[in-house]
Structure formats: C-alpha cells, structure tokens
C-alpha positions in Angstrom: 8.5 11.9 14.3 7.7 14.6 11.7 4.4 16.4 11.6 3.4 14.4 8.5 4.3 11.1 10.1 2.3 12.1 13.3 -0.6 13.1 11.2 -0.6 9.9 9.2 -0.4 7.9 12.4 -3.4 9.8 13.8 -5.3 9.3 10.6 -4.7 5.5 10.7 -5.7 5.3 14.3 -8.9 7.3 13.6 -9.8 5.0 10.8 -9.2 2.0 13.0 -11.4 3.4 15.7 -14.2 4.0 13.2 -13.8 0.6 11.7 -14.0 -1.0 15.1 -17.1 0.9 16.0 -18.9 0.1 12.7 -18.0 -3.6 13.0 -19.3 -3.7 16.5 -22.4 -1.7 15.6 -23.2 -4.0 12.6 -23.1 -7.0 15.0 -25.7 -5.5 17.3 -29.0 -7.5 17.0 -32.1 -5.8 15.6 -33.8 -6.2 19.0 -30.8 -4.5 20.8 -30.4 -1.7 18.3 -33.3 0.3 19.9 -32.8 -0.9 23.5 -31.0 1.5 25.9 -28.1 -0.1 27.8 -29.6 1.2 31.1 -32.3 3.5 32.3 -31.8 7.0 30.9 -28.9 5.9 28.6 -28.8 5.9 24.8 -29.6 3.0 22.6 -27.0 1.8 20.1 -28.9 3.6 17.4 -28.7 6.9 19.4 -24.9 6.3 20.1 -24.5 6.0 16.4 -26.6 9.1 15.6 -24.6 11.1 18.2 -21.4 10.2 16.4 -23.0 11.2 13.1 -24.0 14.5 14.6 -20.5 15.1 16.0 -18.8 14.4 12.6 -21.4 16.7 10.8 -20.6 19.5 13.3 -16.9 19.2 12.8 -17.2 19.1 9.1 -19.4 22.3 9.2 -16.8 24.0 11.4 -14.0 23.2 8.9 -15.8 24.0 5.7 -18.3 26.7 6.7 -16.8 28.1 9.9 -20.0 27.3 11.8 -18.8 26.2 15.3 -20.6 24.6 18.1 -21.6 26.9 20.9 -19.0 27.2 23.7 -20.0 26.0 27.1 -19.0 27.4 30.5 -16.9 30.4 31.3 -13.4 31.0 29.8 -11.9 30.0 33.2 -13.9 26.7 33.2 -12.9 26.0 29.6 -9.2 26.4 30.5 -9.7 23.9 33.4 -11.7 21.5 31.2 -9.0 21.8 28.5 -6.2 21.0 30.9 -8.0 17.9 32.3 -9.7 16.9 29.1 -6.8 17.2 26.7 -4.5 15.3 29.2 -7.1 12.5 29.4 -7.5 12.3 25.6 -3.9 12.8 24.5 -2.1 10.6 27.2 -4.8 8.3 28.6 -6.8 7.8 25.3 -10.0 8.3 27.3 -12.8 10.8 27.7 -13.8 11.9 31.1 -16.8 9.8 32.1 -20.1 11.4 33.1 -19.7 14.5 30.9 -22.9 15.2 29.0 -22.9 15.9 25.3 -23.6 19.4 24.1 -27.3 19.9 23.4 -26.7 20.2 19.7 -25.2 16.7 19.7 -27.8 14.9 21.7 -29.9 12.6 19.6 -33.6 12.4 19.8 -35.1 8.9 20.0 -33.7 7.2 16.9 -35.8 5.0 14.6 -33.4 4.4 11.7 -32.3 0.8 11.2 -28.8 -0.3 11.8 -28.4 -1.1 8.1 -29.1 2.5 7.2 -27.5 4.3 10.1 -24.1 2.6 10.1 -23.4 3.4 6.4 -24.5 7.0 7.1 -21.9 7.2 9.9 -19.2 5.9 7.5 -20.3 8.5 4.9 -20.1 11.3 7.5 -16.7 10.2 8.7 -15.4 10.2 5.1 -16.7 13.7 4.6 -15.0 14.8 7.9 -11.7 13.3 6.8 -12.0 14.9 3.4 -12.7 18.2 5.1 -9.6 17.7 7.3 -7.4 16.9 4.2 -8.8 19.9 2.3 -8.2 22.2 5.3 -4.8 20.8 6.0 -3.7 21.6 2.4 -5.3 25.1 2.4 -4.7 26.2 6.0 -2.7 23.8 8.1 -2.9 26.1 11.2 -6.8 26.1 11.1 -8.5 24.8 14.3 -11.9 23.4 15.1 -13.9 24.5 18.1 -14.7 22.0 20.9 -17.6 23.3 23.0 -15.7 22.6 26.3 -12.0 22.8 25.4 -12.0 25.5 22.8 -9.6 25.4 19.8 -8.3 22.0 18.7 -5.6 21.6 16.0 -6.4 19.4 13.1 -4.2 16.7 14.6 -5.8 17.0 18.0 -9.3 16.8 16.4 -8.3 13.5 14.7 -7.1 12.2 18.1 -10.2 13.4 19.9 -12.4 11.8 17.3 -10.7 8.5 17.6 -10.9 8.5 21.4 -14.6 9.7 21.2 -15.5 7.0 18.8 -13.9 4.3 21.0 -15.7 5.8 24.0 -19.0 5.2 22.4 -18.1 1.8 21.0 -17.6 0.7 24.6 -21.3 1.3 25.2 -22.4 -1.0 22.4 -23.6 -4.4 23.5 -21.1 -7.2 23.0 -22.0 -10.1 20.8 -21.8 -13.5 22.5 -19.3 -15.8 20.7 
C-alpha cells in the first residue's frame, strides 16, 4: 500500500469514527446529555467537549505551532509511546484509565446536544483541513502528543479515530 493509499484509508476511517460518534451523540436523550455515566465520570456533553478541545489543540499545533505541554520525563514518554502506540496502531484501543491532560479536561458543560455536536463536526473539519494543508506544505510535519511525543500526520489521524471511538463507547446506548 502506498503512502497516499494508506493516508486515504486513515482519513476514511477517521471520518467513519467521527460519523459514528456524532450519530450516537445525537441519539442521546436530553435528560442523559448532562448525566454522568458514573460517579466522577464525564457526561455525554463533557465527552463531546473533550473531543472538541482535542481537535482544537491539534489544529493549533498544525497551524500555529502551539503544542500541548508534554507530560512526564523523557524516559516515561518513551515507555508510554511504546505501549500507547502499540495499543493504538495494532489493537485500535487507548489504554484505559489514563487521565486527559489538564488542558483537555472539560469543565461542567451546559451547551445543548443540538449545539455541541455541530460544533464538534466543525472542529473536526477544521482539523482535517489543517492536516491537508500541512500535508501539502510539509508532509514530514508532526504534531505533539502530551504523553507520546511527536506523531506523524498519518499517526495523528489514526490516533484521532481511536480516541473518538474510545469516547463513543462511553455514550449511553439508545434502547431499540
């Protein structure tokens, strides 16, 4: 598979992950939208805001060079990268129990589902446009993951798809 074919495959998968998330989020009832799934966990609104914040951070990194703050020591980041990238790239999963960076933790969210989900779609489109722009201008450019360091553009698309599916799993299921 060529680089372009691999990139197109990753882009299609990323779009499918976002589509699946938004469809599931749109089906969440108004009463569930602001209800945490468990004590100390995020609400569906906060899950959605977290994704928005992540896409905004990645877009800022690509277009403005403003990266998220790195966590841990260089040695820990190498270990986290080894474990994390293996999990993302081959298992299509994030490691459970890892807390989001402070900059990406939502405060209690009060925006309605009908406003927040379209905002997510907009931020995803902006991220994909930034990836396309960067890919044309500087295909070797990387983005900074706070725990794993530099990610290629292809790896960032893969990570975003896995990350979005990870959060979709926390949305309440709609009874048939």
